[in-house]
N, CA, C and O of each residue as an XYZ file, in Angstrom:
948
protein
N     197.008    -26.272    136.562
C     196.488    -25.849    137.872
C     194.980    -26.040    137.887
O     194.280    -25.529    137.013
N     194.483    -26.763    138.862
C     193.051    -27.043    138.922
C     192.273    -25.912    139.554
O     192.829    -25.037    140.218
N     190.975    -25.950    139.331
C     190.078    -24.953    139.902
C     189.422    -25.529    141.155
O     189.216    -26.737    141.276
N     189.105    -24.633    142.075
C     188.382    -25.065    143.259
C     186.972    -25.479    142.889
O     186.371    -24.941    141.959
N     186.462    -26.432    143.623
C     185.130    -26.934    143.350
C     184.086    -25.866    143.645
O     184.134    -25.207    144.683
N     183.154    -25.706    142.731
C     182.053    -24.759    142.902
C     180.812    -25.543    143.294
O     180.401    -26.474    142.601
N     180.232    -25.157    144.395
C     179.036    -25.854    144.860
C     177.879    -25.632    143.898
O     177.632    -24.512    143.448
N     177.181    -26.702    143.593
C     176.025    -26.609    142.688
C     174.831    -26.008    143.421
O     174.106    -25.180    142.869
N     174.637    -26.422    144.640
C     173.541    -25.894    145.458
C     174.132    -24.892    146.449
O     174.950    -25.252    147.296
N     173.711    -23.643    146.336
C     174.264    -22.574    147.169
C     173.309    -22.275    148.319
O     172.110    -22.080    148.115
N     173.852    -22.244    149.512
C     173.070    -21.897    150.706
C     173.245    -20.394    150.948
O     174.163    -19.972    151.651
N     172.365    -19.605    150.364
C     172.491    -18.153    150.471
C     172.366    -17.650    151.911
O     173.151    -16.792    152.314
N     171.407    -18.150    152.705
C     171.360    -17.696    154.104
C     172.650    -17.973    154.860
O     173.068    -17.168    155.692
N     173.286    -19.107    154.577
C     174.553    -19.414    155.242
C     175.637    -18.433    154.816
O     176.456    -18.021    155.637
N     175.648    -18.054    153.530
C     176.610    -17.059    153.061
C     176.388    -15.711    153.749
O     177.336    -15.024    154.126
N     175.122    -15.357    153.900
C     174.807    -14.079    154.553
C     175.297    -14.087    155.999
O     175.893    -13.113    156.460
N     175.048    -15.174    156.707
C     175.499    -15.255    158.103
C     177.022    -15.209    158.184
O     177.577    -14.627    159.116
N     177.696    -15.818    157.217
C     179.158    -15.793    157.207
C     179.683    -14.375    157.007
O     180.668    -13.980    157.631
N     179.019    -13.605    156.131
C     179.423    -12.211    155.911
C     179.193    -11.379    157.171
O     180.042    -10.575    157.555
N     178.035    -11.578    157.811
C     177.755    -10.856    159.046
C     178.797    -11.174    160.113
O     179.239    -10.284    160.840
N     179.184    -12.428    160.204
C     180.198    -12.827    161.179
C     181.558    -12.230    160.832
O     182.320    -11.847    161.719
N     181.857    -12.153    159.532
C     183.112    -11.541    159.087
C     183.161    -10.068    159.484
O     184.177     -9.586    159.984
N     182.067     -9.365    159.260
C     182.002     -7.960    159.668
C     182.194     -7.820    161.174
O     182.875     -6.908    161.643
N     181.584     -8.737    161.925
C     181.693     -8.692    163.385
C     183.128     -8.952    163.830
O     183.655     -8.249    164.692
N     183.757     -9.967    163.237
C     185.114    -10.339    163.639
C     186.140     -9.264    163.294
O     187.097     -9.056    164.040
N     185.945     -8.583    162.172
C     186.917     -7.583    161.715
C     186.599     -6.169    162.194
O     187.389     -5.247    161.995
N     185.422     -6.003    162.835
C     185.025     -4.664    163.261
C     184.862     -3.720    162.085
O     185.252     -2.554    162.156
N     184.281     -4.229    160.995
C     184.206     -3.457    159.752
C     183.422     -2.159    159.919
O     183.850     -1.110    159.437
N     182.287     -2.221    160.594
C     181.448     -1.028    160.752
C     182.185      0.037    161.555
O     182.203      1.207    161.173
N     182.795     -0.371    162.671
C     183.525      0.588    163.499
C     184.715      1.162    162.742
O     185.052      2.333    162.919
N     185.358      0.350    161.897
C     186.516      0.819    161.130
C     186.118      1.899    160.128
O     186.843      2.877    159.946
N     184.963      1.722    159.475
C     184.484      2.727    158.516
C     184.163      4.031    159.233
O     184.503      5.108    158.744
N     183.509      3.940    160.389
C     183.178      5.148    161.148
C     184.444      5.885    161.590
O     184.512      7.112    161.532
N     185.430      5.130    162.027
C     186.690      5.740    162.470
C     187.409      6.387    161.290
O     187.970      7.475    161.420
N     187.390      5.723    160.148
C     188.083      6.227    158.953
C     187.504      7.563    158.490
O     188.238      8.437    158.030
N     186.183      7.716    158.614
C     185.521      8.918    158.100
C     185.278      9.977    159.170
O     184.711     11.029    158.876
N     185.693      9.717    160.391
C     185.451     10.668    161.471
C     186.113     12.013    161.179
O     187.291     12.072    160.827
N     185.349     13.080    161.327
C     185.867     14.416    161.105
C     185.817     14.891    159.670
O     186.158     16.040    159.388
N     185.398     14.030    158.757
C     185.305     14.427    157.354
C     183.971     15.136    157.087
O     183.160     15.300    157.999
N     183.753     15.547    155.864
C     182.530     16.264    155.509
C     181.313     15.410    155.854
O     181.213     14.270    155.400
N     180.389     15.945    156.648
C     179.237     15.131    157.053
C     178.201     15.001    155.948
O     178.016     15.909    155.138
N     177.538     13.869    155.930
C     176.357     13.667    155.087
C     175.219     13.282    156.005
O     175.253     12.238    156.656
N     174.212     14.133    156.049
C     173.135     13.964    157.020
C     172.057     13.031    156.491
O     171.471     13.270    155.436
N     171.809     11.981    157.228
C     170.747     11.035    156.890
C     169.813     10.938    158.076
O     170.219     10.503    159.154
N     168.560     11.339    157.889
C     167.558     11.241    158.939
C     166.618     10.096    158.595
O     165.898     10.144    157.598
N     166.634      9.072    159.429
C     165.840      7.881    159.165
C     164.357      8.156    159.378
O     163.941      8.547    160.469
N     163.564      7.949    158.336
C     162.121      7.999    158.487
C     161.680      6.703    159.134
O     161.622      5.671    158.466
N     161.366      6.734    160.423
C     161.235      5.480    161.162
C     159.955      4.718    160.834
O     158.928      5.304    160.489
N     160.047      3.402    160.951
C     158.852      2.567    160.864
C     158.294      2.404    162.274
O     159.035      2.514    163.250
N     157.010      2.147    162.387
C     156.378      2.026    163.693
C     156.767      0.715    164.349
O     156.656     -0.349    163.740
N     157.224      0.792    165.590
C     157.614     -0.410    166.340
C     156.368     -1.033    166.948
O     156.156     -0.981    168.160
N     155.552     -1.621    166.091
C     154.264     -2.164    166.512
C     154.100     -3.625    166.145
O     153.220     -4.305    166.672
N     154.932     -4.108    165.252
C     154.913     -5.495    164.802
C     156.286     -5.815    164.218
O     157.090     -4.901    164.037
N     156.581     -7.076    163.916
C     157.831     -7.359    163.212
C     157.848     -6.681    161.848
O     156.795     -6.373    161.290
N     159.034     -6.451    161.318
C     159.164     -5.825    160.009
C     158.521     -6.685    158.935
O     158.533     -7.913    159.014
N     157.957     -6.022    157.930
C     157.442     -6.708    156.760
C     158.460     -6.628    155.629
O     159.490     -5.964    155.747
N     158.157     -7.312    154.542
C     159.059     -7.308    153.392
C     159.254     -5.884    152.873
O     160.357     -5.511    152.474
N     158.178     -5.087    152.880
C     158.282     -3.724    152.374
C     159.216     -2.877    153.242
O     159.881     -1.975    152.735
N     159.269     -3.161    154.539
C     160.212     -2.444    155.398
C     161.647     -2.823    155.046
O     162.523     -1.962    154.964
N     161.878     -4.118    154.840
C     163.224     -4.583    154.480
C     163.658     -3.989    153.142
O     164.827     -3.647    152.961
N     162.723     -3.869    152.214
C     163.006     -3.280    150.904
C     163.487     -1.833    151.071
O     164.514     -1.437    150.520
N     162.719     -1.055    151.844
C     163.086      0.336    152.066
C     164.409      0.472    152.794
O     165.206      1.353    152.473
N     164.648     -0.382    153.761
C     165.896     -0.289    154.525
C     167.100     -0.709    153.682
O     168.218     -0.255    153.925
N     166.877     -1.558    152.713
C     167.953     -1.920    151.797
C     168.396     -0.703    150.993
O     169.591     -0.486    150.795
N     167.424      0.096    150.525
C     167.759      1.331    149.803
C     168.511      2.314    150.711
O     169.502      2.919    150.301
N     168.028      2.460    151.939
C     168.676      3.376    152.879
C     170.122      2.949    153.118
O     171.031      3.778    153.135
N     170.319      1.654    153.301
C     171.666      1.147    153.558
C     172.575      1.399    152.362
O     173.746      1.738    152.533
N     172.043      1.236    151.153
C     172.844      1.458    149.947
C     173.295      2.914    149.851
O     174.443      3.181    149.497
N     172.402      3.861    150.161
C     172.760      5.274    150.124
C     173.848      5.582    151.149
O     174.816      6.282    150.851
N     173.680      5.054    152.357
C     174.661      5.333    153.393
C     176.025      4.739    153.054
O     177.055      5.372    153.287
N     176.034      3.540    152.512
C     177.299      2.908    152.151
C     177.997      3.692    151.030
O     179.221      3.818    151.024
N     177.210      4.215    150.085
C     177.799      4.996    148.996
C     178.505      6.232    149.545
O     179.653      6.503    149.193
N     177.811      6.988    150.416
C     178.411      8.213    150.927
C     179.547      7.919    151.902
O     180.462      8.730    152.045
N     179.500      6.772    152.570
C     180.635      6.379    153.410
C     181.850      6.076    152.546
O     182.973      6.428    152.907
N     181.631      5.421    151.405
C     182.747      5.095    150.509
C     183.319      6.325    149.822
O     184.470      6.311    149.383
N     182.521      7.397    149.722
C     183.041      8.640    149.133
C     183.629      9.563    150.193
O     183.895     10.735    149.925
N     183.833      9.029    151.406
C     184.551      9.765    152.440
C     183.731     10.763    153.223
O     184.216     11.851    153.534
N     182.494     10.415    153.550
C     181.649     11.293    154.356
C     181.427     10.681    155.744
O     181.382      9.462    155.907
N     181.293     11.554    156.720
C     180.965     11.102    158.076
C     179.444     11.039    158.235
O     178.735     11.987    157.898
N     178.959      9.922    158.746
C     177.520      9.713    158.923
C     177.192      9.483    160.389
O     178.043      9.059    161.171
N     175.935      9.771    160.754
C     175.491      9.567    162.133
C     175.114      8.113    162.383
O     175.326      7.600    163.482
N     174.565      7.453    161.390
C     174.105      6.063    161.517
C     173.098      5.911    162.659
O     173.181      4.967    163.445
N     172.146      6.844    162.746
C     171.164      6.767    163.830
C     169.828      6.265    163.308
O     169.196      6.884    162.453
N     169.426      5.142    163.841
C     168.126      4.558    163.501
C     167.026      5.285    164.262
O     167.294      5.973    165.247
N     165.793      5.133    163.804
C     164.660      5.706    164.510
C     163.517      4.723    164.638
O     163.382      3.791    163.845
N     162.689      4.950    165.658
C     161.484      4.145    165.863
C     160.296      5.076    166.073
O     160.328      5.948    166.941
N     159.252      4.887    165.276
C     157.997      5.608    165.479
C     157.226      4.867    166.563
O     156.976      3.668    166.447
N     156.856      5.582    167.608
C     156.234      4.939    168.776
C     154.795      5.377    169.000
O     154.112      4.832    169.867
N     154.327      6.349    168.235
C     153.025      6.933    168.509
C     152.060      6.642    167.368
O     152.469      6.392    166.234
N     150.805      6.681    167.680
C     149.809      6.474    166.641
C     148.738      5.497    167.069
O     148.885      4.753    168.039
N     147.660      5.523    166.316
C     146.516      4.670    166.643
C     146.833      3.191    166.541
O     146.221      2.372    167.226
N     147.801      2.840    165.678
C     148.043      1.410    165.459
C     148.561      0.740    166.721
O     148.175     -0.389    167.025
N     149.426      1.419    167.455
C     149.914      0.853    168.716
C     148.760      0.728    169.701
O     148.610     -0.299    170.363
N     147.946      1.775    169.795
C     146.809      1.752    170.709
C     145.852      0.608    170.385
O     145.420     -0.119    171.280
N     145.524      0.454    169.113
C     144.562     -0.570    168.708
C     145.066     -1.963    169.062
O     144.295     -2.801    169.530
N     146.360     -2.218    168.842
C     146.903     -3.537    169.147
C     146.875     -3.817    170.645
O     146.602     -4.944    171.056
N     147.155     -2.800    171.469
C     147.086     -2.982    172.918
C     145.641     -3.204    173.353
O     145.374     -4.011    174.243
N     144.715     -2.492    172.727
C     143.301     -2.697    173.033
C     142.878     -4.128    172.721
O     142.116     -4.735    173.474
N     143.374     -4.660    171.614
C     143.062     -6.046    171.263
C     143.618     -7.008    172.309
O     142.943     -7.954    172.715
N     144.865     -6.758    172.745
C     145.474     -7.624    173.741
C     144.685     -7.617    175.047
O     144.571     -8.648    175.709
N     144.143     -6.464    175.417
C     143.398     -6.341    176.664
C     141.936     -6.734    176.514
O     141.221     -6.853    177.509
N     141.487     -6.937    175.282
C     140.091     -7.283    175.054
C     139.142     -6.126    175.262
O     137.976     -6.334    175.598
N     139.622     -4.901    175.066
C     138.770     -3.731    175.247
C     137.813     -3.580    174.075
O     138.127     -3.948    172.943
N     136.647     -3.038    174.366
C     135.613     -2.885    173.340
C     135.436     -1.447    172.887
O     134.823     -1.200    171.849
N     135.956     -0.504    173.638
C     135.823      0.904    173.259
C     136.929      1.703    173.919
O     137.612      1.223    174.823
N     137.094      2.936    173.450
C     138.099      3.810    174.048
C     137.760      4.109    175.507
O     138.658      4.318    176.322
N     136.474      4.131    175.837
C     136.067      4.417    177.203
C     136.557      3.337    178.173
O     136.766      3.611    179.354
N     136.738      2.115    177.675
C     137.228      1.035    178.537
C     138.631      1.313    179.055
O     139.023      0.802    180.104
N     139.388      2.123    178.321
C     140.744      2.459    178.765
C     140.704      3.154    180.117
O     141.579      2.938    180.955
N     139.693      3.987    180.332
C     139.611      4.766    181.563
C     139.180      3.934    182.761
O     139.115      4.446    183.878
N     138.886      2.658    182.542
C     138.443      1.786    183.637
C     139.422      0.640    183.896
O     139.073     -0.341    184.554
N     140.644      0.764    183.380
C     141.630     -0.290    183.630
C     141.961     -0.378    185.114
O     142.169     -1.469    185.646
N     142.008      0.771    185.779
C     142.144      0.816    187.237
C     140.813      1.319    187.774
O     140.544      2.519    187.711
N     139.966      0.425    188.306
C     138.611      0.820    188.720
C     138.608      2.041    189.632
O     139.293      2.082    190.654
N     137.816      3.034    189.230
C     137.640      4.218    190.055
C     138.708      5.277    189.907
O     138.625      6.328    190.541
N     139.713      5.023    189.080
C     140.788      6.007    188.914
C     141.063      6.188    187.427
O     141.790      5.406    186.815
N     140.472      7.226    186.863
C     140.588      7.472    185.433
C     142.031      7.742    185.011
O     142.504      7.200    184.011
N     142.734      8.590    185.784
C     144.085      8.978    185.387
C     145.070      7.829    185.547
O     145.967      7.663    184.720
N     144.914      7.039    186.593
C     145.771      5.864    186.756
C     145.508      4.857    185.645
O     146.423      4.149    185.225
N     144.283      4.786    185.169
C     143.929      3.890    184.070
C     144.622      4.317    182.786
O     145.200      3.497    182.073
N     144.557      5.611    182.503
C     145.212      6.126    181.291
C     146.719      5.912    181.374
O     147.349      5.529    180.388
N     147.304      6.159    182.555
C     148.743      5.964    182.725
C     149.126      4.506    182.491
O     150.145      4.225    181.860
N     148.326      3.591    182.989
C     148.617      2.176    182.777
C     148.563      1.837    181.291
O     149.408      1.097    180.787
N     147.576      2.375    180.599
C     147.455      2.107    179.164
C     148.657      2.660    178.405
O     149.173      2.004    177.500
N     149.108      3.857    178.764
C     150.269      4.462    178.122
C     151.504      3.589    178.337
O     152.280      3.372    177.405
N     151.691      3.089    179.558
C     152.848      2.249    179.848
C     152.793      0.940    179.065
O     153.829      0.435    178.634
N     151.606      0.391    178.878
C     151.465     -0.828    178.079
C     151.809     -0.562    176.609
O     152.405     -1.406    175.941
N     151.428      0.614    176.119
C     151.779      0.981    174.746
C     153.298      1.113    174.600
O     153.874      0.662    173.610
N     153.939      1.731    175.590
C     155.398      1.878    175.549
C     156.083      0.518    175.614
O     157.090      0.289    174.944
N     155.531     -0.384    176.426
C     156.118     -1.724    176.540
C     156.018     -2.470    175.219
O     156.935     -3.203    174.847
N     154.900     -2.286    174.501
C     154.766     -2.921    173.192
C     155.800     -2.363    172.207
O     156.393     -3.107    171.427
N     156.003     -1.058    172.254
C     157.002     -0.439    171.385
C     158.393     -0.999    171.691
O     159.141     -1.336    170.774
N     158.735     -1.096    172.966
C     160.050     -1.627    173.337
C     160.220     -3.067    172.852
O     161.289     -3.451    172.376
N     159.159     -3.851    172.978
C     159.240     -5.262    172.557
C     159.521     -5.381    171.067
O     160.377     -6.164    170.656
N     158.813     -4.615    170.262
C     158.996     -4.743    168.823
C     160.184     -3.926    168.315
O     160.687     -4.192    167.224
N     160.640     -2.941    169.082
C     161.887     -2.264    168.723
C     163.047     -3.255    168.810
O     163.947     -3.239    167.971
N     163.022     -4.108    169.820
C     164.043     -5.157    169.934
C     163.986     -6.097    168.728
O     165.014     -6.418    168.133
N     162.780     -6.532    168.378
C     162.612     -7.476    167.271
C     163.056     -6.842    165.956
O     163.776     -7.470    165.179
N     162.635     -5.610    165.703
C     163.004     -4.944    164.456
C     164.507     -4.674    164.392
O     165.099     -4.693    163.313
N     165.117     -4.425    165.540
C     166.570     -4.232    165.572
C     167.279     -5.507    165.143
O     168.191     -5.467    164.317
N     166.862     -6.635    165.701
C     167.482     -7.910    165.332
C     167.239     -8.233    163.853
O     168.134     -8.732    163.170
N     166.048     -7.952    163.368
C     165.752     -8.196    161.953
C     166.630     -7.327    161.057
O     167.138     -7.793    160.037
N     166.804     -6.071    161.438
C     167.594     -5.148    160.618
C     169.066     -5.539    160.620
O     169.734     -5.434    159.591
N     169.580     -5.987    161.762
C     170.964     -6.441    161.832
C     171.157     -7.691    160.978
O     172.182     -7.854    160.315
N     170.161     -8.565    161.005
C     170.222     -9.763    160.162
C     170.183     -9.391    158.679
O     170.755    -10.091    157.845
N     169.513     -8.297    158.359
C     169.441     -7.806    156.986
C     170.785     -7.271    156.499
O     171.012     -7.145    155.296
N     171.673     -6.959    157.441
C     172.967     -6.379    157.074
C     172.948     -4.873    157.030
O     173.840     -4.255    156.448
N     171.935     -4.268    157.642
C     171.754     -2.821    157.632
C     172.688     -2.198    158.670
O     172.569     -2.471    159.864
N     173.615     -1.361    158.208
C     174.588     -0.751    159.102
C     174.002      0.472    159.788
O     173.725      1.485    159.145
N     173.817      0.370    161.092
C     173.375      1.469    161.938
C     174.032      1.315    163.301
O     174.565      0.254    163.626
N     173.992      2.375    164.094
C     174.478      2.304    165.467
C     173.333      1.763    166.324
O     172.640      2.511    167.014
N     173.159      0.458    166.260
C     171.976     -0.180    166.847
C     172.029     -0.198    168.376
O     173.099     -0.252    168.982
N     170.841     -0.152    168.975
C     170.724     -0.347    170.417
C     171.105     -1.778    170.765
O     170.721     -2.726    170.079
N     171.864     -1.912    171.838
C     172.181     -3.220    172.399
C     171.275     -3.470    173.595
O     170.505     -2.596    173.994
N     171.368     -4.662    174.162
C     170.458     -5.001    175.254
C     170.587     -4.026    176.414
O     169.590     -3.676    177.046
N     171.817     -3.581    176.702
C     171.993     -2.634    177.803
C     171.353     -1.284    177.487
O     170.973     -0.552    178.401
N     171.229     -0.949    176.210
C     170.599      0.321    175.839
C     169.093      0.291    176.080
O     168.498      1.309    176.435
N     168.477     -0.874    175.888
C     167.036     -0.965    176.078
C     166.633     -0.792    177.543
O     165.470     -0.523    177.843
N     167.599     -0.947    178.452
C     167.308     -0.726    179.865
C     167.293      0.763    180.213
O     166.877      1.142    181.308
N     167.745      1.601    179.289
C     167.794      3.039    179.510
C     166.499      3.693    179.043
O     165.760      3.096    178.259
N     166.210      4.903    179.505
C     165.059      5.637    178.965
C     165.282      5.959    177.497
O     166.429      6.030    177.055
N     164.212      6.155    176.728
C     164.353      6.402    175.281
C     165.320      7.527    174.927
O     166.016      7.444    173.916
N     165.372      8.583    175.749
C     166.251      9.715    175.439
C     167.731      9.343    175.498
O     168.563     10.036    174.912
N     168.070      8.258    176.197
C     169.472      7.895    176.398
C     169.918      6.751    175.491
O     171.048      6.278    175.614
N     169.068      6.303    174.595
C     169.416      5.180    173.726
C     170.122      5.665    172.464
O     170.171      6.865    172.193
N     170.667      4.728    171.698
C     171.357      5.059    170.461
C     170.360      5.482    169.383
O     170.554      6.499    168.718
N     169.301      4.704    169.213
C     168.244      5.065    168.262
C     167.409      6.188    168.847
O     167.372      6.376    170.063
N     166.742      6.934    167.981
C     165.820      7.938    168.493
C     164.409      7.369    168.483
O     164.029      6.623    167.582
N     163.649      7.734    169.495
C     162.288      7.244    169.681
C     161.353      8.444    169.758
O     161.640      9.426    170.443
N     160.243      8.356    169.056
C     159.311      9.489    169.089
C     158.589      9.592    170.428
O     157.887     10.575    170.666
N     158.742      8.599    171.313
C     158.146      8.688    172.644
C     159.123      9.308    173.649
O     158.826      9.361    174.843
N     160.273      9.769    173.184
C     161.246     10.392    174.080
C     160.706     11.723    174.590
O     159.888     12.363    173.929
N     161.159     12.132    175.752
C     160.705     13.395    176.321
C     161.160     14.569    175.459
O     160.426     15.543    175.290
N     162.355     14.477    174.922
C     162.847     15.554    174.060
C     161.916     15.775    172.878
O     161.590     16.914    172.545
N     161.489     14.694    172.246
C     160.599     14.810    171.094
C     159.238     15.366    171.506
O     158.707     16.267    170.857
N     158.676     14.827    172.584
C     157.342     15.248    173.004
C     157.304     16.708    173.425
O     156.391     17.440    173.044
N     158.287     17.140    174.207
C     158.304     18.537    174.661
C     158.606     19.491    173.508
O     158.140     20.630    173.504
N     159.383     19.029    172.532
C     159.641     19.860    171.351
C     158.355     20.080    170.563
O     158.081     21.186    170.097
N     157.561     19.003    170.419
C     156.293     19.120    169.702
C     155.345     20.064    170.432
O     154.700     20.907    169.809
N     155.262     19.921    171.763
C     154.375     20.797    172.526
C     154.807     22.257    172.392
O     153.968     23.147    172.253
N     156.113     22.497    172.434
C     156.612     23.868    172.303
C     156.255     24.440    170.937
O     155.931     25.622    170.821
N     156.315     23.604    169.904
C     155.968     24.051    168.560
C     154.468     24.350    168.459
O     154.066     25.374    167.906
N     153.648     23.445    169.002
C     152.197     23.626    168.886
C     151.726     24.884    169.612
O     150.738     25.497    169.207
N     152.412     25.269    170.667
C     152.022     26.475    171.393
C     152.260     27.744    170.579
O     151.689     28.794    170.871
N     153.112     27.636    169.551
C     153.479     28.816    168.768
C     152.718     28.928    167.446
O     152.788     29.960    166.778
N     151.996     27.881    167.069
C     151.286     27.908    165.789
C     149.798     28.104    166.039
O     149.296     27.727    167.098
N     149.082     28.690    165.077
C     147.639     28.877    165.252
C     146.924     27.546    165.386
O     147.364     26.535    164.838
N     145.833     27.550    166.109
C     145.033     26.341    166.270
C     144.421     25.941    164.935
O     144.256     26.772    164.042
N     144.088     24.664    164.809
C     143.464     24.169    163.585
C     142.119     24.848    163.374
O     141.366     25.065    164.323
N     141.829     25.175    162.144
C     140.574     25.859    161.840
C     139.387     24.941    162.092
O     139.351     23.809    161.610
N     138.429     25.433    162.844
C     137.274     24.621    163.198
C     136.284     24.486    162.050
O     135.422     23.607    162.079
N     136.397     25.360    161.022
C     135.425     25.328    159.940
C     135.832     24.384    158.819
O     135.089     24.228    157.851
N     137.022     23.738    158.929
C     137.439     22.795    157.906
C     136.831     21.420    158.178
O     136.706     21.015    159.334
N     136.452     20.700    157.114
C     135.859     19.380    157.326
C     136.888     18.388    157.866
O     138.062     18.433    157.497
N     136.441     17.511    158.726
C     137.300     16.480    159.288
C     136.675     15.113    159.038
O     135.458     14.952    159.125
N     137.508     14.141    158.728
C     137.047     12.768    158.606
C     137.266     12.112    159.962
O     138.401     12.001    160.424
N     136.216     11.689    160.583
C     136.280     11.157    161.948
C     135.821      9.712    161.986
O     134.796      9.356    161.404
N     136.587      8.888    162.673
C     136.221      7.489    162.860
C     135.621      7.333    164.252
O     136.288      7.590    165.254
N     134.370      6.914    164.311
C     133.701      6.772    165.601
C     134.278      5.614    166.405
O     134.276      5.654    167.635
N     134.764      4.601    165.735
C     135.331      3.457    166.455
C     136.651      3.821    167.121
O     136.917      3.413    168.251
N     137.483      4.597    166.411
C     138.779      4.977    166.950
C     138.722      6.273    167.748
O     139.697      6.654    168.395
N     137.582      6.945    167.700
C     137.381      8.218    168.409
C     138.510      9.184    168.046
O     139.199      9.723    168.911
N     138.672      9.380    166.753
C     139.762     10.246    166.302
C     139.505     10.705    164.876
O     138.842     10.025    164.093
N     140.045     11.875    164.560
C     140.088     12.286    163.164
C     141.140     11.448    162.458
O     142.048     10.918    163.099
N     141.024     11.324    161.133
C     141.925     10.476    160.373
C     142.874     11.324    159.529
O     142.486     12.343    158.957
N     144.122     10.877    159.466
C     145.103     11.555    158.639
C     144.738     11.416    157.167
O     143.971     10.535    156.777
N     145.310     12.315    156.355
C     144.998     12.320    154.928
C     145.330     10.995    154.256
O     144.608     10.550    153.364
N     146.427     10.363    154.684
C     146.853      9.132    154.019
C     145.857      7.988    154.227
O     145.842      7.026    153.460
N     145.014      8.100    155.284
C     144.024      7.067    155.532
C     142.658      7.436    154.969
O     141.663      6.753    155.212
N     142.631      8.534    154.210
C     141.391      8.970    153.603
C     141.397      8.575    152.125
O     142.465      8.381    151.543
N     140.220      8.456    151.518
C     140.163      8.075    150.105
C     140.704      9.172    149.206
O     140.673     10.349    149.562
N     141.192      8.787    148.055
C     141.748      9.739    147.105
C     140.653     10.361    146.233
O     139.533      9.856    146.155
N     141.004     11.450    145.595
C     140.095     12.064    144.629
C     138.812     12.540    145.272
O     138.826     13.171    146.329
N     137.697     12.231    144.620
C     136.395     12.696    145.092
C     135.606     11.615    145.802
O     134.391     11.734    145.963
N     136.289     10.557    146.230
C     135.573      9.490    146.937
C     134.931     10.050    148.194
O     135.518     10.888    148.879
N     133.719      9.586    148.497
C     132.965     10.150    149.605
C     132.734      9.167    150.747
O     132.090      9.515    151.736
N     133.254      7.932    150.626
C     133.028      6.981    151.698
C     134.336      6.295    152.058
O     135.200      6.093    151.205
N     134.468      5.947    153.299
C     135.713      5.375    153.796
C     135.389      4.255    154.769
O     134.510      4.395    155.620
N     136.100      3.145    154.640
C     135.925      2.051    155.584
C     137.102      2.036    156.553
O     138.257      1.989    156.129
N     136.819      2.075    157.824
C     137.869      1.996    158.826
C     137.536      0.867    159.782
O     136.376      0.488    159.948
N     138.559      0.348    160.395
C     138.381     -0.796    161.281
C     138.527     -0.355    162.723
O     139.550      0.211    163.106
N     137.514     -0.612    163.514
C     137.571     -0.329    164.937
C     137.624     -1.627    165.712
O     137.179     -2.659    165.210
N     138.160     -1.605    166.929
C     138.349     -2.840    167.685
C     137.052     -3.499    168.112
O     137.031     -4.701    168.380
N     135.937     -2.715    168.184
C     134.739     -3.300    168.747
C     133.656     -3.605    167.716
O     132.675     -4.274    168.041
N     133.811     -3.137    166.500
C     132.684     -3.297    165.586
C     133.110     -3.596    164.162
O     132.319     -3.404    163.238
N     134.329     -4.058    163.955
C     134.748     -4.377    162.598
C     134.796     -3.130    161.736
O     135.150     -2.051    162.209
N     134.442     -3.281    160.478
C     134.498     -2.152    159.557
C     133.294     -1.239    159.742
O     132.170     -1.699    159.941
N     133.549      0.041    159.675
C     132.476      1.022    159.760
C     132.598      1.949    158.564
O     133.705      2.318    158.171
N     131.492      2.319    157.997
C     131.490      3.195    156.836
C     131.108      4.604    157.266
O     130.102      4.809    157.945
N     131.918      5.560    156.867
C     131.688      6.938    157.237
C     131.407      7.778    156.008
O     132.032      7.600    154.963
N     130.459      8.695    156.143
C     130.208      9.647    155.060
C     131.149     10.824    155.237
O     131.315     11.335    156.344
N     131.758     11.249    154.155
C     132.681     12.368    154.204
C     131.980     13.654    153.786
O     131.368     13.727    152.720
N     132.077     14.653    154.631
C     131.486     15.947    154.289
C     132.509     16.762    153.521
O     133.610     17.004    154.016
N     132.160     17.180    152.334
C     133.086     17.970    151.519
C     132.447     19.322    151.232
O     131.257     19.384    150.923
N     133.210     20.400    151.327
C     132.632     21.724    151.059
C     132.263     21.867    149.594
O     132.934     21.330    148.713
N     131.195     22.591    149.349
C     130.766     22.830    147.968
C     131.398     24.117    147.480
O     131.604     25.062    148.241
N     131.704     24.130    146.172
C     132.260     25.344    145.595
C     133.734     25.492    145.868
O     134.345     26.472    145.442
């Protein structure tokens, strides 16, 4: 009995597409969800990446780990939510929109609609949301191509408001009003604590964007002036 011919040159991308098509044709993802429905739940909350650009290799790496964990618990008979998330807020989205508009400072945002500060801010917010929607679509397609099993938004879902989509979005009204309700119940930030402030971004900086250890200088990039060096005030004693 002879053996089947083994190809010397393997087209791995073609194999991947064939597997994706096999899953699609057999309804494999839906079958697993149906099989585990009503069983002991395993809660997985996706730490979302920002929908501000296409995914990078590091995002694909992390999502591969997430997919492996979910597949393991699905194979051990657990019910999963399979809900993806998108981070929609932050300076990075704002900065990219500012670049697209050619703005030189945060004050320029208030002049997008001449003579109407609030209409200008509203227009800027809508442009930021539109950028998030654009790259949420791209990241969804990239993740599906990666073979990452989630209850992904389809084209008809993107026509809905964020609160009604399959994935969760941090720009949803539910998320925003929940945050506001929480902030009203917690004490205000102490005014006597030192803050690292970027003059270009007109904002304080999160700890992760600050230098480690006892470093006293930080370089940040603003849209109008390139890198700026800030002195960090640290309390003595």
